[in-house]
Residue frames as a rotation matrix with the C-alpha (Angstrom) as fourth column:
MET 1
0.229 0.973 0.024 -1.32
-0.736 0.157 0.659 12.23
0.637 -0.168 0.752 10.89
ASN 2
-0.225 -0.252 0.941 -1.50
-0.909 0.401 -0.110 10.00
-0.350 -0.881 -0.319 13.97
SER 3
-0.988 -0.140 -0.065 -1.67
-0.152 0.949 0.277 6.23
0.023 0.284 -0.959 13.75
ILE 4
-0.192 0.965 -0.181 -5.07
-0.829 -0.061 0.556 4.81
0.525 0.256 0.812 12.79
ILE 5
-0.906 0.024 0.423 -6.81
-0.262 0.752 -0.605 2.45
-0.332 -0.659 -0.675 15.18
VAL 6
-0.472 0.766 -0.436 -9.56
-0.463 0.205 0.862 0.38
0.750 0.609 0.258 13.54
ILE 7
-0.605 0.336 0.721 -12.20
-0.732 0.122 -0.671 -0.37
-0.314 -0.934 0.172 16.15
LYS 8
0.002 0.693 0.721 -14.63
0.025 0.721 -0.692 -2.28
-1.000 0.019 -0.015 13.96
GLU 9
-0.915 -0.144 -0.378 -14.92
-0.376 -0.045 0.926 -3.52
-0.150 0.989 -0.012 10.40
ARG 10
-0.030 0.981 0.191 -18.49
-0.491 0.152 -0.858 -3.83
-0.871 -0.119 0.477 9.16
SER 11
-0.692 -0.119 0.712 -19.32
0.450 0.701 0.554 -6.48
-0.565 0.703 -0.432 6.60
TRP 12
-0.927 0.374 0.018 -21.45
-0.183 -0.496 0.849 -5.61
0.326 0.784 0.528 3.58
SER 13
-0.229 0.888 -0.398 -24.46
0.556 0.455 0.695 -7.43
0.799 -0.062 -0.598 5.08
GLN 14
-0.195 0.106 -0.975 -24.09
0.939 -0.267 -0.217 -5.45
-0.283 -0.958 -0.047 8.33
LEU 15
-0.916 -0.178 -0.360 -23.88
0.079 -0.959 0.272 -2.20
-0.393 0.221 0.893 6.39
LYS 16
-0.718 0.696 0.023 -27.02
0.019 -0.013 1.000 -3.03
0.696 0.718 -0.004 4.38
GLU 17
-0.081 0.693 -0.716 -28.91
0.899 0.361 0.248 -3.75
0.430 -0.624 -0.652 7.59
LEU 18
-0.503 -0.160 -0.849 -27.96
0.617 -0.755 -0.223 -0.33
-0.605 -0.636 0.479 8.96
PHE 19
-0.981 0.174 -0.082 -29.29
-0.179 -0.675 0.716 1.28
0.069 0.717 0.693 5.79
ARG 20
-0.434 0.874 -0.219 -32.58
0.381 0.399 0.834 -0.56
0.816 0.278 -0.506 6.10
LYS 21
0.084 0.426 -0.901 -32.99
0.996 -0.010 0.088 0.84
0.028 -0.904 -0.426 9.60
ALA 22
-0.886 -0.464 -0.019 -32.06
0.463 -0.886 0.015 4.41
-0.024 0.004 1.000 8.60
GLU 23
0.029 0.936 -0.350 -34.79
0.868 -0.197 -0.456 6.94
-0.496 -0.290 -0.819 9.44
LEU 24
0.206 0.110 0.972 -35.97
0.628 -0.777 -0.045 10.20
0.750 0.620 -0.229 7.95
HIS 25
-0.823 -0.568 -0.007 -34.59
0.403 -0.575 -0.712 13.20
0.400 -0.589 0.702 9.80
GLY 26
-0.672 0.595 0.440 -38.08
-0.595 -0.788 0.157 14.67
0.441 -0.156 0.884 10.08
ASP 27
0.457 0.827 0.328 -39.92
-0.885 0.388 0.256 11.52
0.084 -0.407 0.910 11.16
ASN 28
-0.533 -0.818 0.217 -38.08
-0.839 0.543 -0.015 8.59
-0.105 -0.190 -0.976 12.72
LYS 29
0.023 0.615 0.788 -41.01
-0.253 0.766 -0.591 6.27
-0.967 -0.186 0.173 12.00
VAL 30
0.911 0.271 -0.312 -40.36
-0.341 0.066 -0.938 6.49
-0.234 0.960 0.152 8.25
LEU 31
0.071 -0.886 0.458 -37.65
-0.028 0.457 0.889 4.15
-0.997 -0.076 0.008 6.91
PRO 32
0.428 0.189 -0.884 -36.84
-0.770 -0.436 -0.466 5.17
-0.473 0.880 -0.041 3.30
TYR 33
-0.276 -0.664 -0.695 -34.55
-0.913 0.408 -0.027 2.19
0.302 0.627 -0.718 2.59
LYS 34
-0.058 0.274 0.960 -36.48
-0.730 0.644 -0.228 -0.58
-0.681 -0.714 0.163 4.32
ARG 35
0.509 0.312 0.802 -37.24
0.246 0.840 -0.484 -2.38
-0.825 0.444 0.351 1.05
ALA 36
0.630 -0.313 -0.710 -34.71
-0.702 -0.621 -0.349 -0.67
-0.332 0.718 -0.611 -1.22
LYS 37
0.875 -0.478 0.082 -32.27
0.451 0.742 -0.496 -2.42
0.176 0.470 0.865 -3.54
ILE 38
0.762 -0.647 0.029 -28.81
-0.551 -0.625 0.553 -1.79
-0.340 -0.437 -0.833 -2.10
GLU 39
0.869 -0.475 0.138 -25.67
0.473 0.714 -0.517 -2.74
0.147 0.514 0.845 -4.04
SER 40
0.282 -0.876 -0.391 -21.93
0.068 -0.388 0.919 -2.19
-0.957 -0.286 -0.051 -4.01
ARG 41
0.824 0.013 0.567 -20.73
0.565 0.065 -0.823 -0.67
-0.047 0.998 0.047 -7.30
VAL 42
-0.262 -0.896 -0.359 -17.54
0.556 -0.444 0.702 0.78
-0.789 -0.016 0.615 -8.71
ILE 43
0.682 0.585 0.439 -18.32
0.711 -0.392 -0.583 3.85
-0.169 0.710 -0.684 -10.81
GLU 44
-0.376 -0.763 0.525 -16.63
0.842 -0.518 -0.150 6.80
0.386 0.386 0.838 -12.47
PHE 45
-0.797 -0.073 -0.600 -16.72
0.425 -0.772 -0.471 10.34
-0.429 -0.631 0.647 -11.09
ASN 46
-0.873 0.379 -0.308 -19.03
-0.481 -0.776 0.408 11.70
-0.085 0.504 0.859 -13.79
LYS 47
-0.724 0.605 -0.331 -21.75
0.316 0.718 0.620 9.06
0.613 0.344 -0.711 -13.35
VAL 48
0.030 0.741 -0.670 -23.55
0.998 0.010 0.055 10.94
0.047 -0.671 -0.740 -10.55
LYS 49
0.009 0.055 0.998 -24.66
0.183 -0.982 0.053 14.47
0.983 0.182 -0.018 -9.74
PRO 50
-0.830 -0.351 -0.432 -23.93
0.482 -0.064 -0.874 16.15
0.279 -0.934 0.222 -6.40
LEU 51
0.329 0.943 -0.057 -26.57
0.800 -0.246 0.547 17.64
0.501 -0.226 -0.835 -4.10
SER 52
0.459 -0.249 -0.853 -24.22
0.640 -0.573 0.512 19.98
-0.616 -0.781 -0.103 -2.25
LEU 53
0.922 -0.055 0.383 -23.08
0.251 -0.669 -0.700 23.29
0.295 0.741 -0.603 -3.74
TYR 54
0.477 -0.791 0.383 -19.83
-0.802 -0.570 -0.179 23.34
0.360 -0.222 -0.906 -1.79
VAL 55
0.661 -0.414 -0.626 -16.95
0.567 0.822 0.054 21.32
0.492 -0.391 0.778 -0.43
LEU 56
0.899 -0.437 0.019 -14.30
-0.318 -0.624 0.714 22.33
-0.300 -0.648 -0.700 2.08
LYS 57
0.504 -0.777 -0.376 -10.74
-0.566 0.031 -0.824 22.44
0.652 0.628 -0.424 0.75
GLN 58
-0.316 -0.696 0.645 -9.31
-0.942 0.150 -0.299 21.22
0.111 -0.702 -0.703 4.04
LYS 59
0.303 0.497 0.813 -11.57
-0.576 0.775 -0.259 18.17
-0.760 -0.390 0.521 4.02
ILE 60
0.944 -0.075 -0.322 -10.38
-0.251 0.469 -0.847 17.12
0.215 0.880 0.423 0.58
ASP 61
0.026 -0.997 0.067 -6.80
-0.708 -0.065 -0.703 17.41
0.705 -0.029 -0.708 1.85
PHE 62
-0.197 -0.041 0.979 -7.73
-0.908 0.385 -0.167 15.42
-0.370 -0.922 -0.113 4.96
GLN 63
0.769 0.557 0.314 -9.34
-0.394 0.800 -0.454 12.65
-0.504 0.225 0.834 2.90
GLU 64
0.680 -0.595 -0.428 -6.21
-0.370 0.226 -0.901 12.41
0.633 0.771 -0.066 0.77
LYS 65
-0.337 -0.833 0.439 -3.95
-0.819 0.029 -0.573 12.09
0.464 -0.553 -0.692 3.82
LEU 66
0.079 0.458 0.885 -6.36
-0.815 0.541 -0.207 9.67
-0.574 -0.705 0.416 5.47
ARG 67
0.945 0.261 -0.198 -6.39
-0.326 0.705 -0.630 7.44
-0.025 0.659 0.751 2.39
GLU 68
0.250 -0.936 -0.248 -2.59
-0.528 0.083 -0.845 7.47
0.812 0.342 -0.473 2.23
GLN 69
-0.474 -0.454 0.755 -2.32
-0.875 0.149 -0.461 6.43
0.097 -0.879 -0.467 5.88
PHE 70
0.451 0.687 0.569 -5.01
-0.673 0.681 -0.288 3.75
-0.586 -0.254 0.770 5.61
LEU 71
0.872 -0.182 -0.455 -3.17
-0.289 0.558 -0.778 2.25
0.395 0.810 0.434 2.65
LYS 72
-0.059 -0.996 0.063 0.20
-0.567 -0.019 -0.824 2.48
0.822 -0.085 -0.563 4.39
GLN 73
-0.567 -0.198 0.800 -0.87
-0.824 0.146 -0.548 1.27
-0.008 -0.969 -0.246 7.83
LYS 74
-0.165 0.662 0.731 -3.83
-0.460 0.605 -0.650 -1.04
-0.873 -0.443 0.205 7.12
LYS 75
-0.974 -0.190 0.127 -3.73
0.040 0.403 0.914 -1.77
-0.225 0.895 -0.385 3.38
ILE 76
-0.071 0.996 0.062 -7.28
0.820 0.094 -0.564 -0.39
-0.568 0.011 -0.823 3.16
ASP 77
-0.890 -0.153 0.429 -8.31
0.408 -0.687 0.602 1.89
0.203 0.711 0.674 0.30
THR 78
-0.553 0.700 -0.451 -10.94
0.236 -0.388 -0.891 4.40
-0.799 -0.599 0.049 1.45
LEU 79
-0.352 0.429 -0.832 -12.00
-0.866 -0.486 0.116 4.81
-0.355 0.761 0.543 -2.19
ASP 80
-0.176 0.258 -0.950 -12.68
-0.584 0.749 0.312 1.08
0.792 0.610 0.019 -2.48
LEU 81
-0.558 0.122 0.821 -14.34
-0.746 0.360 -0.560 -0.24
-0.364 -0.925 -0.109 0.67
ASN 82
-0.630 0.199 -0.751 -15.24
-0.535 0.589 0.605 -3.65
0.563 0.783 -0.265 -0.71
GLY 83
0.298 0.859 -0.416 -17.57
-0.301 0.498 0.813 -6.46
0.906 -0.117 0.407 0.28
LYS 84
-0.060 -0.386 -0.921 -15.32
0.753 0.588 -0.296 -7.50
0.656 -0.711 0.255 3.14
ARG 85
-0.697 -0.221 -0.682 -15.11
0.637 -0.627 -0.448 -4.01
-0.328 -0.747 0.578 4.52
GLY 86
0.040 0.811 0.584 -18.49
0.875 -0.310 0.371 -2.44
0.482 0.496 -0.722 3.90
GLY 87
0.684 0.179 0.707 -17.72
-0.094 -0.940 0.329 0.09
0.723 -0.291 -0.626 6.59
LEU 88
-0.265 -0.856 -0.443 -15.22
0.599 0.214 -0.772 1.10
0.756 -0.470 0.456 9.25
VAL 89
0.948 0.285 0.138 -15.25
0.072 -0.617 0.784 2.54
0.309 -0.734 -0.605 12.74
PHE 90
0.138 -0.980 -0.145 -11.89
0.845 0.193 -0.499 4.03
0.517 -0.054 0.855 13.65
ARG 91
0.978 0.030 -0.204 -10.07
0.129 -0.860 0.494 6.69
-0.161 -0.510 -0.845 15.61
LEU 92
0.429 -0.883 0.190 -6.71
-0.052 -0.234 -0.971 8.38
0.902 0.407 -0.147 15.44
LYS 93
0.122 -0.463 -0.878 -4.21
0.880 0.459 -0.120 7.54
0.459 -0.758 0.463 18.15
GLY 94
-0.846 -0.445 -0.292 -4.24
0.532 -0.687 -0.495 10.12
0.020 -0.574 0.818 20.92
GLU 95
-0.719 0.680 0.147 -7.82
-0.620 -0.722 0.307 11.20
0.314 0.129 0.940 20.13
LYS 96
-0.738 0.504 0.450 -11.01
-0.118 0.559 -0.820 9.98
-0.665 -0.658 -0.353 21.79
LYS 97
0.063 0.847 -0.529 -13.42
-0.784 -0.286 -0.551 10.71
-0.617 0.449 0.646 18.95
GLU 98
-0.440 -0.096 0.893 -14.53
0.314 0.915 0.252 7.72
-0.842 0.391 -0.372 16.91
TRP 99
-0.402 0.245 -0.882 -15.25
-0.803 -0.557 0.211 8.05
-0.440 0.793 0.421 13.20
LYS 100
0.095 0.492 0.865 -17.61
0.217 0.838 -0.501 5.99
-0.972 0.235 -0.027 11.09
MET 101
-0.444 -0.284 -0.850 -16.93
-0.737 -0.423 0.527 5.54
-0.509 0.860 -0.021 7.39
ALA 102
0.256 0.496 0.830 -18.91
0.322 0.765 -0.557 3.87
-0.911 0.410 0.036 4.62
PRO 103
-0.603 -0.381 0.700 -18.49
0.780 -0.102 0.617 4.08
-0.164 0.919 0.359 0.85
PRO 104
-0.894 0.342 -0.289 -19.97
-0.379 -0.921 0.084 7.23
-0.238 0.185 0.954 -0.69
ILE 105
-0.465 0.823 0.328 -23.75
0.431 0.533 -0.728 6.92
-0.773 -0.197 -0.603 -0.94
VAL 106
-0.934 0.179 -0.308 -25.57
-0.356 -0.458 0.815 7.20
0.005 0.871 0.492 -4.27
GLU 107
-0.393 0.880 0.266 -29.35
0.231 0.375 -0.898 7.13
-0.890 -0.291 -0.350 -4.55
ILE 108
-0.795 0.271 0.542 -31.47
0.558 -0.025 0.830 6.86
0.238 0.962 -0.131 -7.69
SER 109
-0.741 0.490 -0.459 -33.74
-0.031 -0.708 -0.706 9.90
-0.671 -0.509 0.540 -7.47
LYS 110
-0.371 0.686 0.626 -37.10
0.883 0.469 0.010 9.10
-0.287 0.557 -0.779 -9.01
ILE 111
0.560 0.646 -0.519 -38.31
0.503 -0.763 -0.406 12.69
-0.659 -0.034 -0.752 -8.83
ASP 112
0.149 -0.616 -0.774 -35.28
-0.578 -0.689 0.437 13.70
-0.803 0.382 -0.458 -10.90
GLY 113
0.594 0.224 -0.772 -35.99
-0.802 0.243 -0.547 11.23
0.065 0.944 0.324 -13.68
GLY 114
0.977 -0.213 -0.023 -34.03
0.214 0.968 0.133 8.33
-0.007 -0.135 0.991 -12.20
MET 115
0.473 -0.845 0.252 -30.82
-0.330 -0.434 -0.838 10.33
0.817 0.313 -0.484 -11.91
PRO 116
0.342 -0.454 -0.823 -28.08
0.832 0.553 0.041 8.95
0.437 -0.698 0.567 -9.62
VAL 117
0.557 -0.121 0.822 -27.41
-0.269 -0.962 0.041 11.59
0.786 -0.244 -0.568 -6.95
LEU 118
-0.317 -0.818 -0.480 -24.66
0.371 0.359 -0.856 11.74
0.873 -0.450 0.190 -4.34
LEU 119
0.750 0.661 0.003 -25.99
0.197 -0.228 0.953 11.83
0.631 -0.715 -0.301 -0.78
ASP 120
0.845 -0.507 0.170 -22.66
-0.302 -0.190 0.934 11.51
-0.441 -0.841 -0.314 1.03
GLY 121
0.357 -0.812 0.462 -18.97
0.606 0.578 0.546 11.30
-0.710 0.085 0.699 0.16
GLN 122
0.980 0.116 0.159 -18.49
0.197 -0.595 -0.779 14.37
0.004 0.795 -0.606 -2.01
HIS 123
0.533 -0.845 -0.037 -14.97
-0.760 -0.498 0.416 15.05
-0.371 -0.194 -0.908 -0.75
ARG 124
-0.135 -0.572 0.809 -13.87
-0.061 0.820 0.570 11.51
-0.989 0.027 -0.146 -1.60
PHE 125
0.640 0.411 0.649 -15.48
0.621 0.222 -0.752 11.85
-0.453 0.884 -0.113 -5.03
LEU 126
0.948 -0.308 -0.074 -13.39
-0.305 -0.825 -0.477 14.93
0.086 0.475 -0.876 -5.74
LEU 127
0.138 -0.919 0.370 -10.32
-0.683 0.182 0.707 13.13
-0.717 -0.351 -0.603 -4.41
ALA 128
0.147 -0.024 0.989 -11.01
0.442 0.896 -0.044 10.26
-0.885 0.443 0.142 -6.83
LYS 129
0.941 0.203 0.269 -11.29
0.332 -0.413 -0.848 12.78
-0.061 0.888 -0.456 -9.66
LYS 130
0.667 -0.742 -0.062 -7.97
-0.717 -0.662 0.220 14.37
-0.204 -0.102 -0.974 -8.64
LEU 131
-0.163 -0.770 0.616 -6.26
-0.524 0.597 0.607 10.98
-0.836 -0.224 -0.502 -8.59
GLY 132
-0.297 0.121 -0.947 -7.93
-0.941 0.133 0.312 9.78
0.164 0.984 0.075 -11.79
LEU 133
-0.996 -0.081 0.030 -9.51
-0.086 0.955 -0.285 6.79
-0.006 -0.287 -0.958 -10.04
SER 134
-0.142 0.971 -0.193 -12.91
-0.097 0.181 0.979 5.15
0.985 0.158 0.068 -10.06
ILE 135
-0.756 -0.067 0.652 -14.67
-0.629 -0.203 -0.750 4.86
0.182 -0.977 0.112 -6.69
ARG 136
-0.678 0.534 -0.505 -16.77
0.484 0.841 0.240 2.23
0.553 -0.081 -0.829 -4.95
VAL 137
-0.686 0.536 0.491 -20.16
-0.655 -0.750 -0.097 3.41
0.317 -0.388 0.866 -3.72
VAL 138
-0.675 0.702 0.229 -23.30
0.358 0.583 -0.729 2.19
-0.645 -0.410 -0.645 -2.00
TRP 139
-0.917 0.373 -0.139 -25.82
-0.284 -0.369 0.885 2.26
0.278 0.851 0.445 -4.86
ILE 140
-0.719 0.693 0.056 -29.47
0.216 0.299 -0.929 2.50
-0.661 -0.656 -0.365 -3.74
GLU 141
-0.839 0.531 -0.117 -32.55
-0.270 -0.219 0.938 2.01
0.472 0.819 0.327 -5.90
LYS 142
-0.134 0.910 -0.393 -36.30
0.318 0.415 0.852 1.55
0.938 -0.010 -0.345 -5.27
VAL 143
-0.978 -0.204 -0.047 -36.42
0.129 -0.410 -0.903 3.93
0.165 -0.889 0.427 -2.32
LEU 144
-0.394 0.872 -0.292 -39.70
0.760 0.131 -0.637 4.41
-0.517 -0.473 -0.714 -0.43
GLU 145
-0.165 0.433 0.886 -42.18
0.813 -0.449 0.370 6.40
0.559 0.781 -0.278 -2.50
ASP 146
0.667 0.604 0.436 -42.90
0.369 -0.776 0.512 10.03
0.648 -0.180 -0.740 -1.66
VAL 147
0.770 -0.477 -0.423 -39.60
0.295 -0.322 0.900 10.75
-0.565 -0.818 -0.108 0.13
PRO 148
0.804 -0.453 0.384 -37.53
0.321 -0.213 -0.923 12.74
0.500 0.866 -0.026 -2.39
VAL 149
-0.160 -0.913 -0.376 -33.98
0.979 -0.098 -0.179 13.84
0.126 -0.397 0.909 -1.70
ILE 150
0.251 0.383 -0.889 -33.92
0.730 -0.678 -0.086 17.28
-0.636 -0.627 -0.450 -0.06
ALA 151
-0.013 -0.338 -0.941 -32.19
-0.330 -0.887 0.323 19.15
-0.944 0.314 -0.100 -2.87
LYS 152
0.953 0.279 -0.118 -32.08
-0.177 0.196 -0.965 19.23
-0.246 0.940 0.236 -6.65
PRO 153
0.356 -0.869 0.343 -29.00
0.763 0.482 0.430 17.70
-0.539 0.109 0.835 -8.29
VAL 154
0.784 -0.188 -0.591 -26.51
-0.351 -0.920 -0.174 20.18
-0.512 0.344 -0.787 -9.72
GLU 155
0.799 -0.593 -0.102 -23.60
0.106 0.305 -0.946 20.09
0.593 0.745 0.306 -12.14
TRP 156
0.433 -0.723 -0.538 -20.15
0.896 0.281 0.343 19.53
-0.096 -0.631 0.770 -10.65
THR 157
-0.365 -0.596 0.715 -19.09
0.692 -0.687 -0.220 22.86
0.623 0.415 0.664 -12.15
ARG 158
0.335 0.587 0.737 -21.40
-0.116 -0.751 0.650 24.61
0.935 -0.303 -0.183 -9.66
VAL 159
0.801 -0.070 -0.595 -19.67
0.568 0.406 0.716 23.08
0.191 -0.911 0.365 -6.63
LYS 160
0.579 -0.576 0.577 -17.45
-0.403 -0.817 -0.412 25.66
0.709 0.006 -0.705 -4.94
LYS 161
0.137 -0.632 -0.763 -14.33
0.763 0.558 -0.326 24.85
0.632 -0.537 0.559 -2.93
LEU 162
0.580 0.192 0.791 -14.52
-0.261 -0.877 0.404 26.88
0.772 -0.441 -0.458 0.26
THR 163
-0.577 -0.795 -0.186 -12.60
0.021 0.213 -0.977 27.17
0.816 -0.568 -0.106 3.53
ARG 164
-0.916 0.351 0.194 -15.67
-0.233 -0.072 -0.970 27.57
-0.327 -0.933 0.148 5.73
VAL 165
-0.555 0.789 0.264 -19.24
0.812 0.583 -0.036 26.27
-0.182 0.194 -0.964 5.77
PRO 166
-0.866 0.257 0.430 -21.59
-0.004 -0.862 0.506 28.73
0.500 0.437 0.748 4.03
GLU 167
-0.591 0.751 0.294 -24.98
-0.681 -0.270 -0.680 29.83
-0.432 -0.602 0.671 5.30
VAL 168
-0.345 0.466 0.815 -27.75
0.089 0.880 -0.466 27.26
-0.934 -0.089 -0.345 4.96
ILE 169
0.649 0.744 -0.156 -29.44
-0.081 -0.136 -0.987 28.69
-0.756 0.654 -0.028 1.86
LYS 170
0.405 -0.585 -0.702 -26.13
-0.914 -0.283 -0.292 28.52
-0.028 0.760 -0.649 -0.03
LYS 171
-0.327 -0.548 0.770 -25.44
-0.575 0.762 0.298 24.88
-0.750 -0.346 -0.564 0.83
ARG 172
-0.695 0.204 0.689 -27.85
0.510 0.816 0.273 23.34
-0.506 0.541 -0.671 -1.66
ASP 173
-0.784 0.610 -0.114 -30.49
-0.497 -0.508 0.703 24.06
0.371 0.608 0.701 -4.25
PHE 174
-0.809 0.456 0.371 -33.24
-0.125 0.482 -0.867 23.05
-0.574 -0.748 -0.333 -1.83
ARG 175
-0.824 0.488 0.287 -36.16
0.530 0.485 0.696 21.31
0.201 0.726 -0.658 -3.49
TYR 176
0.277 0.961 0.013 -38.90
0.840 -0.248 0.483 23.06
0.468 -0.122 -0.875 -1.52
LYS 177
-0.665 -0.674 0.322 -37.93
0.506 -0.724 -0.469 26.68
0.549 -0.150 0.822 -1.04
ARG 178
-0.578 0.557 0.596 -41.26
-0.688 -0.725 0.010 27.80
0.438 -0.404 0.803 0.40
LEU 179
-0.783 0.311 0.539 -43.51
-0.301 0.569 -0.766 26.17
-0.544 -0.761 -0.352 2.96
LYS 180
0.197 0.966 -0.168 -46.47
-0.634 -0.005 -0.774 26.26
-0.748 0.259 0.611 0.59
ASP 181
0.116 -0.233 -0.966 -44.51
-0.939 0.291 -0.183 24.22
0.323 0.928 -0.185 -1.97
PHE 182
-0.765 -0.477 0.432 -43.99
-0.617 0.736 -0.279 21.30
-0.185 -0.481 -0.857 0.41
PRO 183
-0.507 0.579 -0.638 -45.95
-0.321 0.560 0.764 18.17
0.800 0.592 -0.098 -0.61
ASP 184
0.388 0.739 0.551 -48.73
-0.878 0.116 0.464 16.59
0.279 -0.664 0.694 1.41
ILE 185
-0.614 -0.694 -0.376 -47.19
-0.496 0.710 -0.500 13.87
0.614 -0.120 -0.780 3.60
SER 186
-0.164 0.628 0.761 -50.31
-0.976 0.009 -0.218 12.98
-0.144 -0.778 0.611 5.59
ARG 187
0.616 0.420 -0.666 -50.51
-0.595 0.803 -0.044 9.58
0.516 0.424 0.744 3.88
PHE 188
0.414 -0.544 -0.730 -47.41
0.403 0.829 -0.388 8.31
0.816 -0.134 0.562 5.67
SER 189
-0.653 -0.684 -0.325 -46.50
0.619 -0.234 -0.750 10.82
0.437 -0.691 0.576 8.40
LYS 190
0.475 0.832 -0.288 -48.28
0.834 -0.322 0.447 12.74
0.279 -0.453 -0.847 11.16
VAL 191
-0.345 -0.704 -0.620 -45.52
0.814 -0.553 0.175 15.33
-0.467 -0.445 0.765 11.54
LYS 192
0.800 0.575 -0.171 -46.54
0.454 -0.767 -0.454 18.94
-0.392 0.286 -0.874 10.98
ILE 193
-0.028 -0.816 0.578 -44.32
0.979 -0.138 -0.148 20.71
0.200 0.562 0.803 8.45
THR 194
0.776 0.187 -0.602 -43.09
0.406 -0.879 0.251 24.13
-0.482 -0.439 -0.758 9.54
GLU 195
0.855 -0.519 0.013 -40.58
-0.378 -0.638 -0.671 26.72
0.356 0.568 -0.742 8.40
LYS 196
0.279 -0.787 0.550 -38.10
-0.897 -0.008 0.443 25.18
-0.344 -0.617 -0.708 10.81
ASN 197
-0.092 -0.322 0.942 -38.25
-0.215 0.930 0.297 21.55
-0.972 -0.176 -0.155 9.63
ARG 198
0.801 0.592 -0.092 -39.21
-0.226 0.157 -0.961 21.81
-0.554 0.791 0.259 5.95
ARG 199
0.376 -0.702 -0.605 -35.70
-0.920 -0.205 -0.333 21.94
0.109 0.682 -0.723 4.44
TYR 200
-0.616 -0.780 -0.107 -34.36
-0.739 0.620 -0.263 18.82
0.271 -0.083 -0.959 6.14
PHE 201
0.233 0.768 0.596 -37.53
-0.853 0.456 -0.253 16.79
-0.466 -0.450 0.762 6.72
PHE 202
0.954 0.215 -0.210 -36.63
-0.298 0.768 -0.567 14.35
0.039 0.603 0.797 3.92
TYR 203
0.061 -0.998 -0.012 -32.95
-0.914 -0.051 -0.403 14.18
0.401 0.036 -0.915 4.91
ARG 204
0.624 0.093 -0.776 -31.86
0.029 0.989 0.142 10.57
0.781 -0.111 0.615 5.46
ASP 205
0.630 -0.393 0.670 -30.49
-0.775 -0.257 0.578 10.09
-0.055 -0.883 -0.466 8.98
LEU 206
0.714 -0.457 -0.530 -27.29
0.026 0.774 -0.632 8.15
0.699 0.438 0.565 8.32
ASN 207
0.387 -0.576 0.720 -25.52
-0.855 -0.517 0.046 8.94
0.346 -0.634 -0.692 11.59
LYS 208
0.600 -0.150 0.786 -25.14
-0.420 0.776 0.469 5.25
-0.681 -0.612 0.402 12.47
ILE 209
0.830 -0.231 0.509 -23.41
0.525 0.632 -0.570 4.65
-0.190 0.740 0.646 9.14
THR 210
0.004 -0.837 0.547 -21.13
0.839 -0.295 -0.457 7.62
0.544 0.461 0.701 8.53
SER 211
-0.188 -0.167 -0.968 -19.83
0.831 -0.552 -0.066 10.47
-0.523 -0.817 0.243 10.66
SER 212
-0.967 -0.252 0.040 -20.13
0.231 -0.796 0.560 12.91
-0.110 0.550 0.828 7.75
ALA 213
-0.389 0.897 0.209 -23.92
0.473 0.001 0.881 12.66
0.790 0.442 -0.425 7.93
VAL 214
-0.444 0.212 -0.871 -24.22
0.869 -0.137 -0.476 14.35
-0.220 -0.968 -0.124 11.32
ARG 215
-0.400 0.393 0.828 -26.82
0.304 -0.795 0.525 17.13
0.865 0.461 0.199 11.32
ARG 216
-0.995 0.086 -0.052 -27.87
0.013 -0.400 -0.917 19.42
-0.099 -0.913 0.397 14.16
SER 217
-0.430 0.902 0.041 -31.54
0.898 0.432 -0.088 18.98
-0.097 -0.001 -0.995 15.02
ASP 218
0.245 0.541 -0.805 -32.08
0.480 -0.789 -0.384 22.73
-0.843 -0.292 -0.452 15.14
GLU 219
-0.772 -0.595 -0.227 -30.57
0.084 -0.448 0.890 23.42
-0.631 0.668 0.396 11.72
ASN 220
0.324 0.932 0.160 -33.04
0.396 0.019 -0.918 24.91
-0.859 0.361 -0.363 9.25
């Protein structure tokens, strides 16, 4: 792996501010974390449930190599981005692309009985399990009412290790599988729900926080 060039280190307060400004994928006027309780916590692998039914083997390998190089070159542990380093913006020497990294993101899902669910960072979670380590996360509670996470939490045993991204319907156990099942959002949004936007309407747009949250606008 090429040398790591850290472009920016985000403090915990800066990271929290980015979360408060995060928008819903389906309606950028809705800010699900505007008044949420956002904390930094160190937890064990089995304390949360994933939302994704798959991971990519090559990404787990990449995260392991990236952690090794961050520790070796910068003395930064990507499984423990602490209060000083709430987030990172970096690139690899010889490459133009910049990467954004935050701790894995855990949200308390009210619709799922207050269960902690993993929104982002699944590959690092599995790396922590492999290494037998705990992991620091962004822990979010008291999220805006009526904006559930887009999928139902699943057991880790259901998560498949693949070499390519599966078709959309196999990515998650989507919460609203049919248009007629989608809840009434007229109280807080004027967006019309269609077959095209229903799956990812409630997806949290975290692109300013982490590169792994990028989602194509035409994905359904």
